[in-house]
N, C-alpha and C positions, 0 to 999 in steps of 0.2 A: 302192609303187612311184610313182614321180614321171612326170608327162608332160614330155618335154622337147621344144623347137622344134628340126625338124629342121636348120635350120641349123648351130644348134650342134652337133650331132653331125657333120655334115658340115666343120665345122672342125676338130672332135676328130681326124676318120677323115684330116683334110688331113695329117696330123703321124703317121701309121702305115700299116707297108708294106702293111696289108690291113685290110679291114671282113668280117666273117663275122656273120650275122644268123642267131636262133635263135628259138623261143619256148619259154615253159616247158611240161612235160606236163602238171601239176597244182597241186595248192596247195602242195609244196615248192619256194620261189622261193629257189633255190641254184644259180648259174651252175657247175655240176659237169654232168660228163657224162651220169650218171643223169637229171638232173633237166629236159635240154632237148632238143629235136629241131632239126636243123638246115633252115635255110628257102633253097630259091632264091628268093632275091627280092633285090633291089639297095637299098639307100639311097634312091635318086632314088625308087624305085616307091612309096616311105611317104607317108602322109598330112603338111603340115604339121608337126600336131602329135603325137608320139608316145610310147604309155605304153611305159615299157621300163625295165628297169636296163642299165648297161652297165659295160665295163671295159678301161681299156686295157691289154693283158698281153704281158708280156714272152716269153721262151721258157720259163722254171720255172712261173712263171704259168698258163699254157698246157699245158703238160704234165700238172700238178695239177688241172686242172680240164678243159679243153674233152676231152685226150686220156686222162684218168683211167680205168683197167680199160677201154682198148682195145689195149693190147699194143702202141700205135704210140708213136713218141716224136718231139715236134718237132725238125729240126732250121733254125733259123732262117737261119745261114750260106749252109746249100744251099736253104732255100727262098726266101730273100729276098737273101743276097748281104749280111747284115748280122744277126751276130750278137746286137747290142743293139734289133734290131726289134721294135716293138711290132706286134700286132691288136687293133684296136677291137671287142670282141665285144659285141652289142648282143643284149638279150633281150625278145623282146615280150611283154606279158600277154595270157596267153591268151586273155582274153573279149575284148582292143582286137585280139587277130588275128580270132577269129571274125569279128568283125562287119566286118572286114576281105574276108577272103575272100569274105562272104556279099554284100557290095555287090554 
């Protein structure tokens, strides 16, 4: 897991239609619906250095990872009015997140 500057992630986010933030559920560090939990947190509310993994996902990758096994299919044309849109998916390290919420 790498620590990234928040400004770097914000720069990536500026090229995406949306940003979603998750945390790993346990030891399996796979950006997949079975290994992550969605968070109701905004990138602006995170510290300047963020221990995480990330991926800029197109609709196909989003469907195969974030929505895998959910029975739901993303339609970026409907959601973002752009079939070619990208979503920046950020997955926080579990221990980084635990330290964040305990402060």
